[in-house]
C-alpha positions in Angstrom: 3.7 -1.2 -4.8 3.2 -4.4 -2.4 4.2 -7.9 -4.0 1.8 -10.4 -4.7 2.2 -13.8 -2.8 1.0 -16.6 -5.4 -0.2 -18.8 -2.6 -2.9 -16.2 -2.1 -4.3 -16.6 -5.8 -7.5 -18.1 -6.7 -6.0 -20.6 -8.6 -3.2 -21.8 -6.0 -5.8 -21.9 -3.5 -8.5 -24.2 -5.5 -5.3 -26.7 -6.2 -4.8 -27.0 -2.4 -5.8 -30.8 -1.1 -7.5 -31.2 2.1 -5.2 -32.6 4.6 -1.9 -31.9 2.4 1.0 -30.2 4.3 0.2 -27.1 2.0 -3.5 -27.0 2.8 -2.9 -27.3 6.4 0.2 -24.3 6.0 -2.1 -22.4 4.2 -5.5 -22.4 6.3 -3.6 -21.9 9.6 -2.0 -18.7 8.9 -5.2 -17.7 7.2 -8.5 -19.5 9.0 -10.9 -16.8 7.8 -10.6 -18.6 4.0 -10.8 -22.1 4.9 -14.8 -21.9 4.9 -15.3 -20.0 1.9 -12.6 -22.2 0.1 -13.8 -25.2 1.1 -17.0 -24.6 -0.3 -15.9 -23.5 -3.8 -13.8 -26.7 -4.0 -17.0 -28.7 -3.0 -18.9 -27.5 -6.5 -18.4 -29.1 -9.9 -14.8 -28.7 -11.0 -14.3 -26.7 -13.9 -16.0 -28.1 -17.3 -17.1 -31.2 -15.2 -20.5 -32.7 -14.9 -22.9 -31.3 -12.7 -21.9 -27.8 -13.8 -24.6 -25.6 -16.3 -22.8 -25.7 -19.7 -21.1 -29.1 -19.4 -20.8 -31.0 -22.4 -19.9 -34.7 -22.5 -17.9 -34.3 -25.9 -17.2 -30.4 -26.0 -16.2 -29.8 -22.5 -12.7 -32.2 -22.6 -11.9 -29.9 -25.4 -10.9 -27.4 -22.7 -9.5 -30.0 -20.4 -7.2 -31.4 -23.1 -5.5 -28.4 -23.9 -5.2 -27.7 -20.4 -3.4 -30.6 -19.7 -1.1 -30.1 -23.0 -0.1 -26.7 -21.2 0.5 -28.6 -18.1 2.4 -31.2 -19.8 4.8 -28.5 -21.8 5.3 -26.0 -18.7 8.5 -27.9 -17.7 10.1 -26.6 -21.0 9.8 -22.8 -19.6 13.2 -23.0 -19.0 16.4 -24.6 -20.3 20.0 -24.7 -20.9 21.3 -21.5 -22.4 24.1 -21.9 -25.3 27.7 -21.4 -24.0 28.3 -19.3 -27.2 27.2 -16.1 -26.3 26.5 -13.6 -29.2 26.8 -10.1 -28.9 23.8 -8.3 -29.9 22.8 -4.6 -30.3 20.1 -3.7 -27.8 18.0 -1.7 -31.1 18.6 -4.4 -33.3 17.7 -7.5 -31.0 14.4 -5.5 -29.7 13.0 -5.1 -33.5 14.0 -8.9 -34.0 12.5 -10.4 -30.8 9.2 -8.2 -31.8 8.9 -9.1 -35.3 9.4 -12.9 -34.1 6.5 -12.5 -31.8 4.2 -11.3 -34.0 5.4 -13.4 -36.6 4.0 -16.3 -34.4 0.8 -14.3 -34.3 0.9 -12.0 -31.1 -0.9 -8.8 -32.2 1.0 -6.8 -29.5 4.3 -6.7 -27.8 6.0 -4.7 -25.6 9.1 -4.6 -23.3 9.4 -3.1 -19.7 12.4 -3.5 -17.3 11.1 -5.5 -14.6 11.1 -4.5 -10.9 11.3 -6.5 -7.8 7.0 -5.7 -7.8 6.3 -7.6 -10.9 7.5 -10.9 -9.5 5.4 -12.6 -7.1 7.1 -13.1 -3.4 6.5 -17.0 -3.5 5.4 -19.7 -5.2 2.0 -21.2 -4.7 0.3 -22.9 -8.0 2.2 -26.4 -7.6 3.0 -28.9 -4.4 6.4 -29.5 -5.9 7.3 -26.0 -5.4 4.5 -24.7 -2.8 6.4 -21.6 -0.5 9.5 -21.5 -2.7 10.8 -18.1 -2.5 11.2 -16.3 -5.7 14.9 -15.6 -6.1 15.6 -15.6 -9.9 14.9 -12.7 -11.3 16.1 -11.3 -14.8 16.0 -7.3 -15.8 13.6 -7.3 -18.6 10.1 -8.6 -19.7 9.1 -9.0 -22.8 5.0 -9.1 -22.9 2.4 -10.1 -25.7 -0.9 -10.2 -26.5 -3.0 -12.9 -28.3 -6.3 -11.7 -29.2 -9.1 -14.5 -28.3 -11.6 -15.3 -31.0 -14.2 -12.3 -30.7 -17.1 -14.9 -32.2 -16.5 -17.4 -29.5 -16.2 -15.1 -26.7 -19.8 -13.8 -28.1 -21.5 -16.8 -27.0 -20.3 -16.4 -23.4 -20.7 -18.0 -20.9 -21.5 -20.9 -23.4 -18.4 -23.8 -23.5 -17.4 -21.7 -27.1 -15.9 -19.3 -24.7 -14.1 -21.3 -22.6 -12.6 -23.1 -25.8 -11.7 -19.7 -27.2 -10.0 -18.8 -24.0 -7.7 -21.9 -23.5 -6.8 -21.5 -27.3 -5.6 -18.2 -26.2 -3.4 -19.7 -24.0 -2.5 -22.1 -25.9 -1.3 -19.7 -28.3 0.7 -17.4 -25.6 2.5 -20.6 -24.5 3.9 -21.2 -28.0 5.0 -17.8 -28.7 6.9 -17.5 -25.1 8.6 -21.1 -25.6 10.0 -19.8 -29.1 11.2 -16.4 -28.2 12.8 -18.2 -24.7 14.5 -21.0 -26.8 15.6 -18.7 -29.2 17.2 -16.2 -26.9 18.6 -19.2 -25.2 20.3 -20.1 -28.5 21.8 -16.6 -28.7 23.8 -17.3 -24.9 21.3 -15.5 -22.6 18.9 -16.9 -19.9 15.1 -16.6 -20.4 12.0 -18.3 -18.9 8.5 -18.4 -20.4 6.0 -17.5 -18.1 2.6 -19.2 -19.0 -0.2 -20.8 -17.7 0.1 -22.8 -14.6 3.5 -21.3 -14.6 4.2 -17.8 -13.4 6.9 -16.2 -11.5 5.5 -12.4 -12.0 2.3 -11.1 -12.7 1.1 -10.9 -16.6 -0.7 -7.9 -15.9 1.5 -5.6 -14.3 4.1 -6.2 -16.7 1.7 -5.5 -19.5 0.9 -2.3 -17.8 3.8 -1.1 -17.5 5.5 -2.2 -21.1 2.7 0.0 -22.6 0.4 -2.5 -23.6 -2.9 -1.2 -21.7 -4.8 -0.3 -18.4 -6.5 -2.1 -15.9 -10.0 -1.6 -16.0 -13.3 -1.9 -14.2 -13.3 -5.5 -14.8 -9.9 -5.9 -13.4 -8.4 -7.1 -16.6 -6.0 -5.3 -18.6 -7.5 -3.6 -21.2 -5.7 -2.9 -24.6 -6.7 -0.1 -27.3 -6.7 -2.4 -30.2 -8.6 -5.5 -28.6 -9.7 -4.4 -25.4 -10.0 -7.0 -22.3 -10.4 -9.7 -25.6 -6.9 -11.1 -25.0 -4.7 -13.6 -23.4 -0.8 -12.3 -22.4 2.4 -14.0 -22.3 5.6 -13.2 -20.5 9.4 -13.8 -21.3 11.6 -12.8 -18.9 15.5 -12.5 -19.8 18.9 -10.4 -19.3 19.5 -10.0 -22.8 20.1 -6.3 -23.6 16.6 -4.6 -24.7 15.0 -1.0 -25.4 11.7 -1.2 -23.3 8.7 0.9 -23.9 7.0 3.3 -22.1 3.7 2.6 -20.0 0.9 4.8 -21.9 -2.8 6.0 -20.7 -5.6 6.4 -23.1 -8.5 6.7 -21.1 -9.5 3.3 -20.1 -10.3 4.8 -16.2 -12.3 7.5 -17.6 -14.5 5.1 -20.2 -14.7 2.9 -17.4 -16.1 5.4 -14.7 -19.2 6.4 -17.5 -19.5 3.1 -18.3 -20.1 0.6 -15.7 -21.6 -2.1 -18.2 -19.1 -4.8 -16.8 -20.5 -4.6 -13.3 -24.2 -4.3 -13.9 -24.0 -7.4 -15.9 -21.8 -9.6 -14.3 -23.6 -12.7 -12.8 -21.9 -13.3 -10.0 -21.8 -9.3 -9.0 -17.9 -9.4 -8.7 -17.1 -6.2 -10.3 -17.5 -3.4 -7.9 -20.1 -0.2 -9.2 -18.5 2.5 -7.1 -15.1 4.1 -7.8 -11.8 2.8 -7.5 -9.8 2.0 -4.3 -6.3 1.7 -3.5 -5.2 -2.4 -3.2 -1.7 -3.2 -2.7 -0.4 -0.2 -3.9 -2.5 0.0 -7.2 -5.6 2.1 -7.7 -7.9 0.2 -9.1 -11.3 -1.6 -9.2 -12.2 -3.9 -6.5 -12.8 -7.3 -7.6 -14.4 -10.4 -5.8 -12.7 -13.1 -7.1 -14.7 -15.8 -4.6 -17.8 -14.8 -6.3 -16.3 -14.6 -9.9 -14.7 -17.7 -9.3 -17.9 -19.4 -7.7 -19.9 -18.6 -11.1 -17.2 -20.2 -13.4 -17.4 -23.3 -10.8 -21.2 -23.1 -11.4 -21.2 -22.4 -15.1 -18.3 -25.0 -16.0 -16.9 -22.2 -17.9 -14.7 -19.3 -17.1 -17.7 -17.1 -17.8 -16.2 -13.9 -19.7 -19.3 -11.8 -20.1 -17.5 -9.0 -18.6 -15.0 -9.3 -22.0 -17.9 -10.2 -24.2 -19.7 -6.6 -23.3 -16.8 -4.5 -22.8 -16.8 -1.4 -25.2 -13.1 -1.9 -26.3 -13.8 -5.2 -27.2 -15.4 -4.4 -30.7 -13.0 -1.7 -31.6 -13.4 2.2 -31.0 -12.4 4.9 -33.7 -8.9 6.8 -33.0 -10.7 9.7 -33.4 -13.0 8.7 -30.3 -10.1 7.0 -28.6 -8.0 9.9 -28.5 -10.9 12.3 -27.0 -11.7 9.5 -24.3 -9.4 11.3 -21.5 -10.3 14.6 -22.0 -14.1 14.5 -23.9 -17.2 14.0 -21.7 -18.6 14.0 -25.3 -16.6 11.2 -26.7 -17.1 9.1 -24.0 -21.2 9.9 -24.2 -21.0 9.0 -28.0 -18.9 5.6 -27.5 -21.1 4.3 -25.1 -24.6 5.7 -26.6 -23.3 4.1 -30.4 -22.7 0.8 -28.3 -25.7 0.8 -26.9 -27.7 1.2 -30.1 -25.7 -1.1 -31.8 -25.8 -4.4 -29.2 -28.3 -3.3 -26.7 -27.2 -4.7 -23.3 -24.9 -6.8 -24.6 -23.5 -8.3 -27.8 -24.4 -12.1 -27.9 -24.3 -15.1 -29.8 -26.6 -17.7 -29.0 -26.1 -20.6 -30.9 -22.9 -22.9 -30.5 -20.4 -22.8 -33.3 -21.4 -24.9 -36.3 -18.8 -27.4 -35.7 -19.8 -27.8 -31.8 -23.2 -28.7 -32.5 
């Protein structure tokens, strides 16, 4: 599997400031990307005046949360206690998972980190732009925080963006607690959180058994579908890894295709999966997806709001998704009967009116 260069991600590219050394470096190497990226940067900033969902009072709630996340990301790494505790891998794994769940993680998994889990080079911030990622830990603890379903059902209104950033804040907090705790035990640990990842969280989640990649390009879990935010803590503390699992996401996504039909940016593939960077998955047009984000002023999430997995599927039906056409047909017919084209709450939350 090929490694990702963080400099190629949409968020890294959008952070580039015109005429900066980083900007010149990137577009000298990728001249075909310059025109389309310059256009995207010319659109209103996310949540800014001029975007469709902008509200002078509510939109800053999203900005405030992301600024908070930016302020705390420097605490993702820290000093390791000189007093190293001897730990039993089985027992400490149970404690780590329990602590994450106590802080409201609903899913927790562990995997042995491989080279492909890590970005090759950093690209999100000017101060470490282009730094080769050398520091790597053996294990990744990955956890999922469900987003507020009623906020996501209001997609693409500002309620949705407030719900999404709350998920990032909660995941960052869990990661901080875990990494601080592990360092207190005398083992190095790093919190990988919004704006400060060294690795690709969805790949870690997939290998730790939390879910599978769906047609919408997101990790889809059995319990909460794609309606989650992920966090990862990496460490060298000895842990017991989980197994990768498959429960029928690809099979249902092939039959469903609802996210592709309803995507306002037509950014989700309507055809079958393709191999990209060594992974067989559906192709996402990230430029068109992000273009819609900037136009709306929110991160859309319609593909999350209309996924059948988001609303729960009975254990009996889930257990038969991989092998039964009838089970898949029943899931989709039930969804259509209950929700129609897509589930939606048209009114803003009362406290936002």
